SELO-346297 format. One record per residue (C-alpha): residue in one letter; y, x, z. Coordinates in Angstrom, 3 decimals. Each point is the difference from the previous one (the first is absolute). Layout:
SELO-346297
SITE;residuo;c2;c1;c3
SITE;A;Y;X;Z
...
***
This chain:
SELO-346297
SITE;residuo;c2;c1;c3
SITE;M;232.077;176.470;33.553
SITE;S;-1.292;-2.071;-2.859
SITE;T;1.172;-3.438;-1.037
SITE;H;-1.826;-3.138;-1.151
SITE;A;1.440;-3.215;-1.670
SITE;N;-1.545;-3.104;-1.249
SITE;D;-0.012;-0.484;-3.881
SITE;S;2.152;-3.069;0.235
SITE;A;2.872;1.992;1.807
SITE;S;1.143;1.504;-3.238
SITE;S;2.010;-2.970;-0.562
SITE;G;2.389;0.891;2.697
SITE;D;-0.050;-3.508;1.522
SITE;V;-2.130;1.099;3.021
SITE;P;0.547;3.131;2.110
SITE;V;-2.499;2.634;-0.467
SITE;K;-2.696;0.206;2.718
SITE;V;-0.370;3.521;1.270
SITE;T;-2.979;1.186;1.917
SITE;A;-0.575;3.496;1.647
SITE;A;-3.268;1.784;-0.334
SITE;R;-1.333;2.899;1.711
SITE;P;-1.450;2.913;-1.991
SITE;S;-3.724;-0.701;-0.365
SITE;S;-2.639;-0.223;-2.202
SITE;D;-0.042;-2.372;-3.148
SITE;N;-2.471;-2.098;1.700
SITE;D;2.141;-0.564;3.308
SITE;S;2.999;-0.643;-2.112
SITE;A;-1.747;-2.839;-2.012
SITE;A;-1.393;-1.678;3.181
SITE;S;3.416;0.202;1.777
SITE;Q;1.614;-1.523;-2.983
SITE;V;-2.497;-2.917;-0.350
SITE;E;0.617;-0.770;3.855
SITE;E;3.655;0.204;-0.366
SITE;D;-0.197;-2.451;-2.712
SITE;S;-2.181;-2.505;1.643
SITE;K;2.214;-0.561;2.877
SITE;P;2.323;-2.981;-0.063
SITE;S;3.404;0.734;-0.704
SITE;N;2.813;-1.024;2.287
SITE;D;2.563;-0.689;-2.601
SITE;N;0.369;-3.082;-2.205
SITE;T;-1.369;1.574;-3.095
SITE;S;-2.983;-1.605;-1.703
SITE;P;-3.131;1.895;-0.246
SITE;V;-0.554;-1.108;-3.515
SITE;D;3.197;0.330;-1.966
SITE;G;2.278;1.833;2.620
SITE;K;2.734;-2.592;0.059
SITE;E;1.351;-1.269;3.181
SITE;N;-1.643;-3.005;1.584
SITE;M;2.054;-3.092;0.875
SITE;A;0.191;-0.976;3.660
SITE;L;-1.732;-3.214;0.817
SITE;T;2.540;-2.750;0.946
SITE;E;-0.724;-3.026;2.306
SITE;D;-0.480;-1.943;-3.117
SITE;A;-2.238;2.118;-1.790
SITE;K;-2.360;0.340;2.838
SITE;P;-3.159;-1.888;-0.274
SITE;K;0.009;-3.193;1.849
SITE;K;-2.845;-1.154;2.105
SITE;K;-1.606;-3.312;-1.117
SITE;K;0.698;-2.838;2.197
SITE;K;-3.031;-2.102;0.900
SITE;S;0.369;-3.269;-1.512
SITE;K;-0.046;-2.798;2.661
SITE;K;-2.219;-2.809;-0.746
SITE;S;1.790;-3.250;-0.245
SITE;K;-0.795;-1.933;3.131
SITE;G;0.118;-3.120;-2.209
SITE;Q;-0.095;-3.565;1.271
SITE;K;-1.455;-0.642;3.469
SITE;K;-3.487;-1.354;0.031
SITE;R;-0.282;-3.691;0.443
SITE;P;-1.484;-0.928;3.380
SITE;T;-3.591;-1.526;-0.162
SITE;G;0.602;-2.613;2.652
SITE;F;-2.615;1.641;2.320
SITE;E;2.094;2.462;1.738
SITE;E;0.117;0.162;3.625
SITE;Y;3.530;-1.261;0.562
SITE;F;0.177;-2.139;-3.139
SITE;C;1.714;-3.398;0.185
SITE;D;0.576;-2.229;-2.893
SITE;P;3.583;-0.134;-1.273
SITE;P;2.170;-2.879;1.338
SITE;M;0.209;-3.145;-2.081
SITE;T;3.063;-1.591;-1.433
SITE;P;0.981;-3.528;1.107
SITE;A;-1.124;-1.104;-3.345
SITE;E;-3.472;1.600;0.286
SITE;Y;-0.463;-1.456;3.322
SITE;E;0.951;-3.506;-1.062
SITE;E;-2.390;0.464;-2.930
SITE;E;-2.991;0.883;2.263
SITE;R;0.756;-2.614;2.409
SITE;K;0.434;-2.670;-2.389
SITE;S;-1.997;0.761;-3.201
SITE;I;-2.624;2.497;0.776
SITE;Y;-1.091;-0.465;3.416
SITE;P;1.172;-3.480;1.182
SITE;P;-2.302;-1.617;2.783
SITE;N;-0.824;-3.009;-2.089
SITE;R;-1.385;2.186;-2.863
SITE;P;-3.931;0.263;0.372
SITE;F;-1.229;3.012;1.970
SITE;V;-2.139;1.345;-2.940
SITE;D;2.997;0.178;-2.301
SITE;R;2.175;1.781;2.590
SITE;I;-2.510;2.636;0.888
SITE;E;-1.073;0.578;-3.595
SITE;E;3.722;0.718;-0.987
SITE;C;0.446;2.053;2.995
SITE;I;-2.831;2.428;-0.796
SITE;Q;1.338;0.241;-3.642
SITE;R;3.401;0.703;1.264
SITE;Y;-1.197;2.645;2.395
SITE;R;-1.976;1.771;-2.517
SITE;A;2.965;0.296;-2.102
SITE;R;2.036;1.296;2.668
SITE;R;-2.199;2.934;1.101
SITE;R;-1.327;2.885;-1.971
SITE;F;-3.719;0.223;0.394
SITE;D;-2.230;2.986;-0.721
SITE;S;-3.540;-0.347;-0.915
SITE;A;-1.251;0.255;3.658
SITE;K;2.330;-2.790;1.368
SITE;E;-0.517;-1.964;-3.119
SITE;N;-3.720;-0.084;0.856
SITE;L;0.334;-0.648;3.687
SITE;F;2.640;-2.803;-0.480
SITE;S;-2.206;-1.588;-2.594
SITE;R;-3.096;-0.044;2.427
SITE;Y;2.386;-1.383;2.767
SITE;L;0.793;-2.797;-2.377
SITE;F;-3.294;-0.611;-0.939
SITE;L;-1.329;-0.383;3.668
SITE;G;2.847;-2.796;0.176
SITE;G;-1.531;-1.802;-2.953
SITE;I;2.667;1.091;-2.599
SITE;D;-1.098;0.849;-3.514
SITE;T;1.222;3.405;-0.882
SITE;T;-2.360;0.731;-3.112
SITE;A;1.831;1.276;-3.089
SITE;R;0.518;-2.698;-2.628
SITE;Q;-0.830;0.900;-3.630
SITE;F;2.611;-0.189;-2.649
SITE;Q;2.717;-0.256;2.666
SITE;G;2.796;2.293;0.928
SITE;T;3.223;1.466;-1.281
SITE;A;-1.421;3.191;-1.541
SITE;S;-0.515;-1.611;-3.430
SITE;L;3.138;-1.923;-0.044
SITE;T;2.915;1.043;-2.095
SITE;S;3.730;-0.168;0.696
SITE;H;0.093;-2.972;-2.155
SITE;D;-2.513;-1.815;2.004
SITE;L;1.927;0.924;3.354
SITE;D;3.262;-1.584;-1.434
SITE;G;1.285;-2.760;2.128
SITE;L;-2.404;0.670;2.960
SITE;D;1.258;1.063;3.255
SITE;K;-1.713;2.038;2.771
SITE;D;-1.810;-2.968;1.684
SITE;D;-1.460;-0.981;-3.555
SITE;I;-1.197;3.415;-0.744
SITE;R;-1.344;0.316;3.693
SITE;D;-2.064;-3.188;-0.794
SITE;I;-1.371;1.319;-3.185
SITE;A;-1.396;3.261;1.686
SITE;A;-1.139;-1.495;3.114
SITE;N;-3.745;0.232;0.791
SITE;D;0.098;-1.648;3.559
SITE;Y;-0.624;-3.834;-0.352
SITE;V;-1.430;-2.590;2.314
SITE;E;-2.820;-1.859;-1.757
SITE;R;0.719;-3.869;-0.478
SITE;K;-2.659;-1.030;-2.606
SITE;P;-3.739;0.220;0.342
SITE;G;-1.633;2.496;-2.063
SITE;M;-2.262;3.228;-0.358
SITE;H;2.101;1.764;2.686
SITE;A;1.018;-2.872;2.056
SITE;S;-2.694;0.560;2.544
SITE;R;1.191;3.426;1.074
SITE;Y;3.609;-0.948;0.586
SITE;Y;2.099;-2.348;2.220
SITE;N;0.550;-3.233;-1.742
SITE;P;2.554;-2.496;1.413
SITE;N;-1.855;-2.760;-1.276
SITE;Q;-3.190;0.885;1.666
SITE;P;1.110;1.067;3.370
SITE;E;-3.098;-0.978;2.093
SITE;H;-1.209;3.690;0.069
SITE;W;3.496;1.566;0.639
SITE;D;2.562;0.446;2.674
SITE;V;3.372;1.542;-0.258
SITE;D;-0.273;2.891;2.566
SITE;F;2.124;3.058;-0.453
SITE;T;-1.304;1.488;3.318
SITE;G;-3.616;-0.370;-1.078
SITE;V;0.456;1.603;-3.387
SITE;A;1.748;2.865;1.398
SITE;A;-2.530;0.480;2.718
SITE;G;-2.897;-0.120;-2.613
SITE;F;1.546;2.355;-2.333
SITE;L;1.003;2.668;2.573
SITE;S;-3.218;-0.023;1.941
SITE;E;-2.543;-0.377;-2.959
SITE;T;1.312;0.449;-3.491
SITE;L;2.513;2.789;0.819
SITE;V;-2.581;1.854;2.022
SITE;R;-2.344;0.106;-3.027
SITE;L;2.786;0.993;-2.621
SITE;T;1.601;2.595;2.116
SITE;T;-0.553;2.465;2.824
SITE;P;0.777;-1.550;3.235
SITE;G;2.472;1.811;2.073
SITE;A;1.136;2.067;-3.002
SITE;A;3.290;-0.264;-1.980
SITE;D;-1.460;-2.314;-2.720
SITE;Y;-1.072;-2.485;2.658
SITE;A;3.428;-0.032;1.484
SITE;A;1.525;-0.428;-3.515
SITE;G;-2.200;-3.136;-0.457
SITE;V;1.227;-1.377;3.416
SITE;D;3.583;0.660;-0.807
SITE;L;-0.419;-1.785;-3.531
SITE;V;-1.253;-3.183;1.733
SITE;S;2.738;0.196;2.618
SITE;N;2.653;0.530;-2.712
SITE;F;-1.130;-3.274;-1.781
SITE;L;-0.181;-2.029;3.289
SITE;K;3.777;1.174;0.710
SITE;Y;0.905;-0.932;-3.546
SITE;V;-1.354;-3.491;0.672
SITE;D;1.589;-0.466;3.273
SITE;L;3.490;1.518;-1.162
SITE;H;0.228;-2.464;-2.984
SITE;D;-1.193;-3.074;2.056
SITE;V;-2.791;-0.754;-2.404
SITE;C;-1.996;-2.223;2.171
SITE;P;1.660;-0.952;3.143
SITE;E;-2.723;-2.331;0.992
SITE;Y;-2.262;3.312;0.496
SITE;A;2.622;2.039;1.581
SITE;E;-1.881;0.535;3.338
SITE;D;-3.200;0.819;-2.104
SITE;I;1.775;2.771;-1.929
SITE;K;1.385;1.442;3.159
SITE;N;-3.608;0.208;1.470
SITE;A;-1.146;1.645;-3.244
SITE;Q;2.747;2.592;0.494
SITE;K;-1.385;0.648;3.623
SITE;V;-3.337;0.629;-1.463
SITE;C;1.324;2.786;-2.228
SITE;Q;1.416;1.596;2.997
SITE;K;-3.301;-0.286;1.800
SITE;A;-1.538;1.786;-2.960
SITE;R;2.463;2.847;0.162
SITE;E;-0.893;0.479;3.752
SITE;E;-3.760;-0.758;0.254
SITE;M;-1.401;1.492;-3.075
SITE;P;0.866;3.572;0.621
SITE;S;-1.545;-0.290;3.636
SITE;L;-3.065;-1.684;-1.339
SITE;V;-0.619;2.671;-2.377
SITE;Q;0.249;2.651;2.739
SITE;I;-2.371;-2.143;2.221
SITE;L;-2.516;-0.095;-2.759
SITE;R;0.114;3.844;-0.176
SITE;L;-0.561;0.640;3.837
SITE;L;-2.606;-2.572;0.558
SITE;P;-2.478;-0.063;1.531
SITE;G;1.442;2.598;2.257
SITE;D;-1.370;2.751;2.234
SITE;F;-1.679;-2.091;2.714
SITE;S;-1.689;-2.259;-2.623
SITE;S;-1.283;3.062;-1.916
SITE;A;-1.424;1.651;3.114
SITE;A;-1.621;-3.242;0.968
SITE;R;-1.396;-0.725;-3.247
SITE;L;-1.734;3.482;-0.078
SITE;V;-1.319;-0.286;3.139
SITE;T;-1.228;-3.896;0.528
SITE;C;-0.856;-1.012;-3.698
SITE;E;-3.383;0.974;-1.299
SITE;D;0.907;-0.479;-3.748
SITE;V;2.138;3.065;-0.197
SITE;D;-0.691;2.576;-2.482
SITE;E;-0.426;3.891;0.728
SITE;N;3.275;1.020;-1.688
SITE;A;2.171;-2.477;2.116
SITE;W;0.286;2.517;2.688
SITE;T;1.200;2.594;-2.137
SITE;R;2.678;-2.500;-1.668
SITE;E;1.439;-1.009;3.317
SITE;G;0.023;3.766;1.265
SITE;M;-1.605;-0.480;3.450
SITE;D;-3.412;0.661;1.692
SITE;D;-1.974;-2.306;2.296
SITE;Q;1.409;1.352;3.093
SITE;T;3.576;-0.354;-1.135
SITE;A;-0.595;-3.611;-1.039
SITE;R;-1.693;-1.028;3.230
SITE;Q;2.757;1.732;2.227
SITE;K;2.728;-1.903;-1.997
SITE;I;-1.808;-3.357;0.323
SITE;G;-0.612;0.376;3.822
SITE;I;3.648;1.277;0.729
SITE;V;1.602;-2.885;-1.869
SITE;M;-2.022;-2.700;1.194
SITE;S;0.296;1.202;3.707
SITE;I;3.887;0.176;-0.240
SITE;L;0.300;-3.632;-1.601
SITE;M;-2.349;-1.623;2.625
SITE;S;1.533;1.740;3.052
SITE;S;3.622;-0.687;-0.870
SITE;K;1.867;-3.174;-0.274
SITE;C;0.534;0.214;-3.685
SITE;G;-2.734;-2.464;-0.741
SITE;H;-0.141;-1.902;3.211
SITE;E;3.628;-1.039;-0.309
SITE;N;-0.673;-1.601;-3.483
SITE;G;-3.231;-2.060;1.145
SITE;I;-2.558;2.460;-1.345
SITE;K;-3.186;-0.230;1.995
SITE;F;-2.464;2.976;0.036
SITE;E;-3.574;0.010;1.101
SITE;E;-0.693;2.084;2.917
SITE;L;-3.010;2.105;-1.219
SITE;T;-1.067;3.539;0.401
SITE;G;-1.243;2.412;-2.704
SITE;F;1.140;1.051;-3.399
SITE;P;1.211;-3.311;-2.205
SITE;T;-2.452;-1.446;-2.525
SITE;V;0.563;-2.373;-2.983
SITE;T;-0.969;-3.540;0.725
SITE;K;1.239;-1.658;-3.312
SITE;T;1.089;0.976;-3.227
SITE;I;1.998;-2.371;-2.327
SITE;T;0.516;0.769;-3.743
SITE;Q;1.684;-1.605;-2.767
SITE;Q;2.572;-1.706;2.044
SITE;A;3.736;-0.463;-0.072
SITE;Y;2.070;0.351;3.127
SITE;E;3.625;-0.902;0.967
SITE;V;2.060;1.732;2.556
SITE;V;0.852;-2.192;2.926
SITE;G;1.068;2.529;2.517
SITE;I;1.000;3.648;0.303
SITE;V;-0.502;1.787;3.483
SITE;L;1.810;3.209;0.134
SITE;P;-0.975;2.658;2.515
SITE;N;2.567;-0.219;3.162
SITE;D;1.608;3.040;1.955
SITE;E;-3.273;0.128;2.150
SITE;C;-2.253;0.524;-2.893
SITE;H;2.386;2.455;-1.519
SITE;A;-0.097;2.061;3.287
SITE;K;-3.748;0.142;0.098
SITE;F;-0.409;1.083;-3.538
SITE;K;2.577;2.759;0.275
SITE;S;-1.687;1.207;3.287
SITE;I;-3.342;-0.066;-1.852
SITE;N;1.060;2.001;-2.759
SITE;K;1.662;2.542;2.058
SITE;H;-3.184;0.433;2.055
SITE;L;-2.099;0.335;-3.123
SITE;G;2.500;2.600;-1.526
SITE;D;-0.291;-1.672;-3.372
SITE;A;2.573;0.686;-2.653
SITE;N;2.159;-2.712;-1.460
SITE;A;-2.367;-0.455;-2.990
SITE;N;-2.989;-0.437;2.213
SITE;A;1.774;-1.920;2.764
SITE;I;-1.380;-3.405;0.891
SITE;K;2.385;-2.521;-1.091
SITE;P;1.334;-2.966;2.251
SITE;C;-1.886;-3.221;-0.953
SITE;G;0.695;-3.728;0.454
SITE;F;-1.797;-3.237;-1.312
SITE;L;0.459;-1.759;-3.134
SITE;Q;-0.795;-3.700;0.479
SITE;V;-1.497;-1.655;-2.991
SITE;K;-1.502;-3.374;-0.806
SITE;P;-2.360;-0.856;-3.013
SITE;T;1.739;-1.695;-2.948
SITE;V;-0.445;-1.058;-3.499
SITE;I;2.068;1.812;-2.710
SITE;H;0.089;-2.480;-3.098
SITE;N;0.002;2.534;-2.824
SITE;G;-1.389;-2.005;-2.802
SITE;W;-3.672;0.397;0.673
SITE;E;-2.041;-3.224;0.359
SITE;N;-1.874;1.269;3.052
SITE;T;3.226;-0.136;2.164
SITE;M;1.086;-3.465;-0.930
SITE;H;-1.848;-1.596;2.713
SITE;K;-1.069;2.771;2.336
SITE;S;0.481;-0.765;3.670
SITE;V;0.403;2.640;2.764
SITE;E;-0.340;-0.176;3.762
SITE;D;2.879;-0.044;2.272
SITE;V;-0.314;3.391;1.970
SITE;T;2.151;3.045;0.602
SITE;Y;-1.298;3.599;-0.276
SITE;N;1.772;2.942;1.798
SITE;L;-0.301;3.095;-2.200
SITE;V;0.813;3.522;1.430
SITE;M;2.667;1.543;-2.209
SITE;E;2.361;2.975;0.114
SITE;E;3.626;-0.775;0.777
SITE;E;1.338;1.616;-3.183
SITE;I;-1.758;-2.920;-1.849
SITE;L;0.897;-2.590;2.426
SITE;A;3.630;0.845;-0.289
SITE;L;-0.158;-0.927;-3.627
SITE;M;-1.831;-3.208;0.331
SITE;E;1.541;-3.470;-0.265
SITE;V;-1.365;-3.366;1.369
SITE;G;-1.232;-1.975;-2.980
SITE;F;-1.591;3.181;-1.921
SITE;K;-3.354;-0.727;-1.671
SITE;F;-2.813;2.499;-0.371
SITE;E;-3.260;-0.125;-1.767
SITE;M;-2.139;2.353;2.121
SITE;D;-3.530;0.502;1.837
SITE;I;0.281;0.217;3.810
SITE;C;-2.288;0.810;2.883
SITE;L;-0.023;-1.314;3.543
SITE;L;-1.117;2.059;2.856
SITE;N;-1.758;-1.098;3.111
SITE;Y;3.222;0.742;2.168
SITE;G;1.868;-2.897;-1.634
SITE;M;2.013;1.842;-2.598
SITE;G;-0.648;0.953;-3.562
SITE;F;0.953;2.377;-2.658
SITE;I;0.549;-0.107;-4.025
SITE;K;-2.992;1.144;-1.800
SITE;K;1.447;-0.245;-3.592
SITE;S;3.209;-1.059;-1.277
SITE;V;0.037;-1.529;-3.522
SITE;D;3.352;-1.554;-0.544
SITE;G;3.260;-1.353;1.570
SITE;H;2.606;-2.509;-0.757
SITE;P;3.539;-0.786;1.264
SITE;T;1.117;-2.896;2.149
SITE;F;1.246;-2.077;-2.887
SITE;Y;-3.220;0.282;-2.136
SITE;E;-0.598;-2.885;-2.305
SITE;F;-2.310;-0.440;-3.123
SITE;L;1.021;-2.436;-2.413
SITE;P;-2.494;-1.844;-2.241
SITE;Q;2.322;0.765;-2.913
SITE;E;-1.113;3.650;0.233
SITE;L;-3.197;-1.020;-1.328
SITE;M;1.514;-1.347;-3.054
SITE;W;1.072;3.209;-1.385
SITE;G;-1.869;0.630;-3.195
SITE;Y;-1.446;-3.473;-0.005
SITE;K;-0.569;-1.581;-3.557
SITE;E;-0.854;-3.594;-0.675
SITE;P;-3.445;-0.705;-1.103
SITE;V;-0.595;-0.544;-3.686
SITE;A;-2.858;-1.973;-1.527
SITE;N;-2.602;2.139;-1.775
SITE;P;-1.548;-1.882;-3.093
SITE;R;-2.960;2.467;-0.190
SITE;P;-3.272;-1.176;1.253
SITE;G;-1.752;2.063;2.546
SITE;P;-3.077;2.233;-0.920
SITE;S;-3.312;-1.910;0.002
SITE;I;-3.694;0.436;-1.158
SITE;H;0.941;-1.610;-2.986
SITE;N;3.236;1.755;-0.518
SITE;P;-0.163;3.316;1.736
SITE;T;3.214;1.301;-0.998
SITE;G;2.182;-2.875;0.629
SITE;S;1.268;-0.518;-3.762
SITE;F;0.709;-3.299;-1.589
SITE;E;0.264;-1.357;-3.463
SITE;G;3.100;1.330;-1.742
SITE;G;-0.458;3.740;0.542
SITE;D;2.403;0.324;2.993
SITE;G;-2.614;1.223;2.520
SITE;M;-1.013;3.389;0.961
SITE;G;-3.579;-0.727;-1.056
SITE;D;1.014;0.171;-3.751
SITE;F;1.314;3.373;0.535
SITE;L;-3.232;1.181;1.711
SITE;N;-2.149;-1.789;-2.692
SITE;N;1.800;1.884;-2.625
SITE;D;-1.095;-2.548;-2.724
SITE;P;-0.194;1.725;-3.225
SITE;E;1.570;-2.912;-1.658
SITE;D;3.412;0.796;1.792
SITE;A;-0.129;3.585;-1.177
SITE;A;2.629;1.098;-2.762
SITE;P;-1.110;0.031;-3.646
SITE;G;-1.608;3.206;-0.838
SITE;D;-0.705;0.915;3.660
SITE;A;-3.812;0.336;0.833
SITE;A;-1.365;-1.922;2.606
SITE;P;-1.550;1.819;3.045
SITE;G;-3.286;1.161;-0.531
SITE;D;0.203;-0.605;-3.953
SITE;A;-0.625;2.876;-2.334
SITE;A;2.735;1.761;-1.793
SITE;P;1.114;-1.245;-3.329
SITE;G;-2.376;1.611;-2.634
SITE;D;-2.808;0.723;2.193
SITE;A;-1.791;-3.611;-0.373
SITE;A;-2.157;-0.040;-2.978
SITE;P;-0.005;-2.921;-2.583
SITE;G;-1.505;-3.024;1.394
SITE;D;0.326;0.757;3.544
SITE;A;1.224;-2.730;2.259
SITE;A;3.670;-0.492;0.373
SITE;P;1.593;0.748;3.464
SITE;G;-0.254;-3.197;2.121
SITE;D;-3.258;-1.314;-1.803
SITE;A;-2.992;-0.774;2.262
SITE;A;-2.296;2.979;0.367
SITE;P;-3.532;-0.151;-1.135
SITE;G;-2.395;-2.132;2.048
SITE;G;2.931;-2.161;1.078
SITE;A;0.751;2.366;3.028
SITE;T;3.722;0.718;0.882
SITE;P;0.570;3.728;-0.343
SITE;V;0.849;1.735;3.350
SITE;D;3.278;1.338;-1.393
SITE;T;1.314;-3.327;-0.596
SITE;A;-1.683;-2.040;2.775
SITE;P;2.312;-2.191;1.919
SITE;V;1.349;1.198;3.358
SITE;G;-2.251;-0.820;2.808
SITE;V;-3.234;0.042;-2.178
SITE;A;-2.405;3.011;0.235
SITE;P;-3.641;0.650;-1.580
SITE;V;-2.850;-0.081;2.412
SITE;G;-1.861;3.215;0.440
SITE;S;1.240;3.284;-1.524
SITE;T;-0.268;-0.604;-3.682
SITE;P;1.690;2.901;-1.909
SITE;V;3.363;-1.216;-1.636
SITE;S;-0.923;1.828;-3.322
SITE;S;-3.321;-1.717;-0.396
SITE;A;0.093;-3.589;-1.178
SITE;P;-2.700;-2.614;1.359
SITE;E;-2.925;-0.600;-2.255
SITE;D;-0.552;-3.551;0.884
SITE;D;2.042;-3.120;0.827
SITE;D;-1.120;-0.243;3.611
SITE;V;2.727;1.761;1.684
SITE;E;1.166;-1.042;3.497
SITE;W;3.601;0.383;1.382
SITE;A;1.079;-0.422;3.548
SITE;L;3.356;-1.217;1.016
***
């Protein structure tokens, strides 16, 4: 047996570690010794100094770092446009102040509505999108919302605001005013001193904004359009709640009904425009219209046989059932495939009736589809009639102001899925074709409008600027550039008179300093022979012929043409 001890065991503090080794060669002994030393020891001795390690207590164990919780902080202030937001209740003192001082019935309406708009802005938190939409809504109502220079509270110090209450600060920072004096911008806005061209109409302004302005500024049927509708409704509710103008209470309630119509009709109208003209109209246009391009069949995904089959089945079912006869629709008893008798283009129509397919029609369409064995994707959809009358949509174009239309009703074949979305009063701009059987179809759909559509003349005043007198004379044969004495015209710049050049600058066409020989003519002097050099000729004057510029004329008889 042989013994082996660590060098540090000689002090006697640690018991000697003894290992047993079998008789072997020197290499085996060394390898086993290294392996034995590399094993972790089970005792509490330190592998470095051989001293006993201290056991880790609960306090000495490393503690896990706790994730710091972010402070929740103060709750966000409401914007005033939340779905279930309502204004906080007023104290009796605030109520008496509004009833007797701010909105008394004996105060002029323009003063009440002006202060109402300013107080409404102060009590709502507008983002940039809502700020722009609300300003356009007020502009449509004749309120001036343009920013005023050198006005506001940004440049005011605390010393300037001493002694001012919140109402005074709101008046300083407000941009919404009713014009009361004639001036540069007076013709664009409502002026109580010139009321002959204006009427107080909350319903009309709401209808014009939601059906025309908001449609162009946002995407109808999307979230941004709904936010604009909620903004107008929120303002109208504020006016109604604070009893700002009781003389127009009924008008304000009707304006709120327009907002509700916009929420219901605009999504349906967007879906209708996406589905128009419909499967039947597409098939009829391909077969009966001659101005169809070659790629139209590929776009519609049908061939001539499929289109003719669909037209024949739909028309036979509608004419044989009570669907059309019960609603006073008269058909022509003819034979043969239908043909187009009249095409009406660039015309607006108003929906006056919707004839949905009855149970008899549904049963026939179901039986036909079962007999044909078509899948749901290629099935012939049940159809009814859309009854429309020609109308005029006043949208600001001059050609619609005095246009007259005939009093006639057209029955257009249309799928039930589109008819279910229709509302009586919808207006469409489209081209239609009339068939010889007493019915028609839509050839092309251009645009659609809701039942509350209204175009206000104030819409044309957006971006309008007052004309300013121009003192410059117009161009003429004697003054081609339109310049006048005094050097303020563009002609002086084009002529580039050498006398106006800065000292030391060479006139156009002159030689560089140092190139001219002594005795030569100074710049601006007459050329030899009394002719005007080409380089300094007045604008609009040119030499006759093709005389080289570098060669001077030899005689005085030089002709010039204007």
